[in-house]
N, C-alpha and C positions, 0 to 999 in steps of 0.2 A: 815569830816565836810567841806562843800563847803564854799567858801569865799562869804560873803554877806555883803551889806551895806558899812559903811565907813571904816571897818576894812581891806578890801581887798587891797588897794594900799600900806599899810604898808609892808606886806611881800614881795610884788612885788618890791618895791623900795629896800628893804633889799637884795633880791636876785640879783637885778641888780648891787648894790654895790659890793656884794660878787663876782660876775662874773668878775668885773674889777680886782679883785686880783687873782681869780682862773685861768683864761686863761693864764696870763703870767707865773704863778707858774707851770702850766702843761707843758708849752714849754720850761721853763728855762733849765731843763737838756739837751735838744736837742741843745739849743743855746750854752751852756757850752761845749758840746761835740764837737762842730764844724763839726759834721757829720749828714747830713740829710738822710744818708743811715742806721743809727743805728736804727734797727727795734725795739729793746727793748725800746728805748726812745720814739718812736712813740706809742708803745703799753702802755707804762707808761702814756703818755699824754692822750690817749683814756680812760684808766682805771680811772684816776683821774677825768677827765672832765665828763665822762659818769656817774660815781658814784655821783658826785655832782649834775648833772642835774636831775637824776632820784630820788635821795633821797630827794632833795629839792622840786621837783614837788609833790612827795607824801606827804612830810610834810606840804606844803601849802594847799594841799587838805584836809588833816586830822587835822592838828593843826596850823592854820594860825597865831594865837597868839605866839606860840612857834617860828614860822619862823621869826616873828618880834623881839622876844627875842634874838634869835641867831644872827640876823642881826645887832644888837647894843649891843652885849654882853660886850664890853669893857667899855661901859658907864653905864652898869646896876647898879642900886643902891644896896649897900650891898655887892658887890663883895669883896672877900678876897683880901687884898693888895698883898699877895705873889702870887695869881693866875693871876693877871693882867699881869705878865711877863710869867708865866708858860703856860697860855691858848694859847697865839699866837704861842709859841714855839711848842707845841703839834700839833696845827693846821697846821703848816708848816713842820711838821716832815717828811712827805712823800717826800716833795720837797727837803729837806736837804739830804735825802738818794739819791734822783735822781740826785742832783747836784754832789755828791761825785762819783756816777757812771758815770756821764758825764765827770768828770775830769779824771777818769781812762780810759775812752774810748779815750779821746783826747791825753793822755800822756803815759798811761801805757798799752794799749791793752785791753785785757779782761781776766777774771779769767779762762775761759775754761771749765765752767760747761757744761756737756752734755745736749743736748736738752731735753731728757726726764726728767732730774732733773729740768731744768728750767720750763718745763711744770707742774711738781708737785708743784713747788713754786708758780706758777701762780694760781693753784687751791686753795692753802692755802690763797693767797692774796684775791681771789675772795670770799672765805668763810669768811674771816675777813670783807670785805666790806659788804657782805650780812648780817652778824651778827650785824654790826654797824648800818645798816639801819633799821633793825628789832628793835633794841634797841631804836633807835631814834623815830620811829613811835609808839612804845609801851608806851613811857614815855613822857607825855605832859610837864614835867618839865626838860627835857634834855637840860639844858642851856649850853652855850659855856664857862661859867665861874662859879666858885663855889660860890654859894650864897643861902640863904634862900629866896625863892621867895614869900615873904608874900603878895606882890602886886598882885600875880597870884593865891593865895589859895594853896600854895605848901603843898603837903601831900605825904606820902610814897606810891610808886607805886610798886605792885608785879606782874604785868601782863607781858606777853611776856617772854623774857629771864631773866627778873628780878625774876622770880620764882626759878631760879637755882643759879644765880650769883648776887651779890649786885651791881657790876659794869661791866655789859656786854659791855658798850661802850668802856671802857678802854681794856677789854679783846680783843675786836675786833681789836682795833687800834694797839695794841702791837703784835697781830698775824700777821697782814699785814706788820708792820715794820720788824718783824723778817724774813719774807719770801722775801721781796723786793730785798735785795742784791743778793740773788740766782737767782731770776728771771731776774734781770738786768745784771747778769753775771759779778758782780763787787765785788772783794774783798775789795776795798777801802771803799765801802758803808757799810761794816760790822761795822766799828768803829762808825759812827753816829747812825746806827741802834741800836747797843748795848747801847750807851748812852741814846738814846730815850727810849728804853725799860726800862732801870733802872730808868729813869726820871718818866716814866708813872707809874711804880710800887709805886714810892715814892709819886707821886701826888695822886694816888688812895688811899693811906694810910692816907694822910692829909685830903682829902675830906671825907673819912669814919669817921675819928675822929671828924671832924667838924659837920657832919650830926648827929652823935650819940649825940653830945652835944647840938645841936640846933634845930633839926627837930623832932617834936612830933611824937612818935610812931616808930622812926627809930631804937631805941635800941631793941624793941621787934622784929622788922623785922630782925635785924642783928642776933638775937639769933635763929631765925627760919631758915634764909637763911645763913648758916655758912660761905660760900665761897665767897671771893671778885672777884677773877679773874679766877681761875681754879677749876672746879667742882671736889670734892673728894680730893683736894690737898691743895689749899690755897685761 
């Protein structure tokens, strides 16, 4: 859906505000490492920035109202109090992993993963980013915070990857988090990655319970689409 009329400046301003946060977040691991020759750090920055630009450009094209929603998600009405802390932590999770890797590069060397193993981890990260973008574009209610979006006509969406998973966005994020330490060649990054994966699993459970209690039709959808994060498993 193209941007038209008075709604177009809203997502544009939201994207500009997000860039002010995203650009420093992408470069922070490099700054922490103290090494501008750390190629994994540059690749990390390019991945995060490229994914943000591409996904948000596609989002503004298809769902400009959702772009505005996500741009101001911390002030959205009806957001769950517990998620006002959890949402920013998940949004910055990749940067936390990158910072841990940067600290290891600065003080501890590297984990010594072979280049083919790093390449395989990169493929997993890219798959996670692609799945996350697909989930974002398929669901016009993919807010950055857990809430019932009555002001936007919130209803159950079963298109795209939501046909197989109830929370494909979480699945995509956790997949990327799990693979990032290997790609960044950093054992230290495994600790924040493991914490964030556990945190994301818990958050998805809280959101699923909230939606089953508050969103009309979600219980029937949950009975039909049995798996939250991993098809055939859980």
